[in-house]
C-alpha positions in Angstrom: -38.1 -16.5 -47.1 -36.7 -19.9 -48.1 -36.9 -20.9 -44.4 -40.7 -20.0 -44.3 -41.4 -21.9 -47.5 -39.5 -25.0 -46.2 -41.3 -24.9 -42.8 -44.7 -24.4 -44.5 -44.2 -27.3 -46.8 -42.9 -29.5 -44.0 -45.8 -28.6 -41.7 -48.3 -29.3 -44.5 -46.7 -32.6 -45.2 -46.7 -33.6 -41.5 -50.3 -32.6 -41.0 -51.4 -34.4 -44.2 -49.8 -37.6 -42.9 -51.5 -37.3 -39.5 -54.9 -36.5 -41.0 -54.6 -39.3 -43.5 -53.8 -41.8 -40.8 -56.6 -40.5 -38.5 -59.2 -40.5 -41.2 -58.6 -43.9 -42.7 -61.6 -46.1 -42.3 -61.4 -48.3 -39.2 -61.2 -51.3 -41.6 -58.2 -49.8 -43.3 -56.6 -49.1 -40.0 -57.3 -52.7 -39.1 -59.2 -52.0 -35.9 -62.8 -51.3 -35.2 -62.6 -51.1 -31.4 -66.3 -51.5 -30.9 -66.1 -54.9 -32.6 -63.0 -56.0 -30.7 -63.7 -58.9 -28.2 -61.4 -57.2 -25.7 -63.3 -53.9 -25.8 -66.7 -55.5 -25.9 -65.8 -57.5 -22.8 -64.0 -54.8 -20.9 -66.7 -52.2 -21.7 -69.5 -54.7 -21.5 -70.9 -53.5 -24.8 -74.2 -54.9 -25.7 -74.9 -56.3 -29.2 -77.2 -53.3 -29.8 -74.5 -50.8 -28.8 -72.0 -52.5 -31.1 -74.5 -52.5 -34.0 -75.3 -48.8 -33.4 -71.7 -47.8 -33.4 -71.1 -49.7 -36.7 -74.1 -48.0 -38.1 -72.8 -44.6 -37.1 -69.4 -45.4 -38.6 -70.9 -46.7 -41.9 -73.1 -43.6 -42.2 -70.2 -41.2 -41.6 -67.6 -42.8 -43.8 -68.9 -41.6 -47.2 -68.9 -38.0 -46.1 -65.5 -38.3 -44.4 -64.0 -39.8 -47.6 -65.4 -36.8 -49.6 -64.0 -34.4 -47.0 -60.6 -36.2 -47.0 -60.4 -35.9 -50.8 -61.2 -32.2 -50.5 -58.4 -31.8 -48.0 -56.0 -33.8 -50.2 -56.8 -31.6 -53.2 -56.4 -28.4 -51.2 -53.0 -29.6 -49.8 -51.8 -30.6 -53.3 -52.7 -27.1 -54.6 -50.9 -25.6 -51.6 -47.8 -27.6 -52.4 -47.9 -26.5 -56.0 -48.1 -22.9 -54.9 -45.3 -23.3 -52.4 -43.1 -24.7 -55.2 -43.9 -21.8 -57.4 -43.1 -19.3 -54.7 -46.4 -17.5 -55.0 -46.6 -16.1 -51.5 -49.9 -14.3 -51.7 -51.6 -17.3 -53.3 -50.0 -19.6 -50.6 -51.4 -17.4 -47.8 -54.9 -17.6 -49.4 -54.6 -21.4 -49.9 -53.7 -21.9 -46.3 -57.2 -20.7 -45.5 -58.7 -23.2 -47.9 -56.5 -26.0 -46.5 -57.5 -25.2 -42.9 -61.2 -24.9 -43.7 -61.1 -28.3 -45.4 -59.2 -29.8 -42.4 -61.7 -28.2 -40.0 -64.6 -29.8 -42.0 -63.0 -33.2 -41.9 -62.2 -32.9 -38.2 -65.8 -31.8 -37.5 -67.2 -34.8 -39.4 -64.9 -37.2 -37.5 -65.8 -35.6 -34.2 -69.5 -35.8 -34.9 -69.1 -39.5 -35.7 -67.2 -40.1 -32.5 -69.8 -38.0 -30.5 -72.5 -40.3 -31.9 -70.5 -43.3 -30.8 -69.9 -41.8 -27.4 -73.7 -41.2 -26.9 -74.2 -44.9 -27.6 -72.2 -45.7 -24.4 -73.0 -45.3 -20.7 -71.0 -42.9 -18.6 -69.1 -45.9 -17.0 -68.4 -47.4 -20.4 -67.0 -44.0 -21.6 -64.7 -43.7 -18.5 -63.4 -47.3 -19.1 -63.0 -46.6 -22.8 -61.0 -43.4 -22.2 -58.7 -45.4 -19.9 -58.3 -48.1 -22.5 -57.6 -45.6 -25.2 -55.0 -43.7 -23.1 -53.2 -47.0 -22.3 -53.2 -48.0 -26.0 -51.7 -44.5 -26.9 -49.0 -44.8 -24.3 -48.1 -48.3 -25.4 -48.0 -47.1 -29.0 -45.8 -44.2 -28.1 -43.4 -46.4 -26.2 -43.1 -48.7 -29.3 -42.7 -46.0 -31.9 -39.6 -43.8 -31.9 -40.3 -40.1 -32.4 -39.7 -38.8 -36.0 -36.4 -37.1 -36.6 -36.7 -33.3 -36.5 -34.9 -31.3 -39.2 -34.2 -28.6 -36.6 -33.9 -24.9 -37.4 -31.8 -23.8 -40.3 -28.3 -22.7 -39.3 -27.0 -19.4 -40.6 -24.3 -19.8 -43.2 -20.8 -18.8 -42.1 
């Protein structure tokens, strides 16, 4: 049972880190791609498209922040329950955490969908290629996190 608790806590922590990185405002991340000269040039974004994407972003951020706070609270409660060893309550809280995560992801996806609709099909294809190249470059520069590996049986 200790192994389950450890893995649950580790999974929750890793997911919380990923979600918090993914849901920071673009300003906090330091990159609003639709305002980047490189992206504007390569995608041939018009001033109207850039304005529209910023509007979509600004409109979505308040709700995303609320959803992120709800997820943070649910995960904090989950951690407290894991520490107490309340298995039944942990299992119930997993549903709460995942529902909060789903709402946050849905809000983010709707924001990105709105931005996608502001682009032409060709711009979207180019954007996808640029995004994939940026991800590959980032993966090459960032070493993978150390894995704790499975617990070994005591001898």
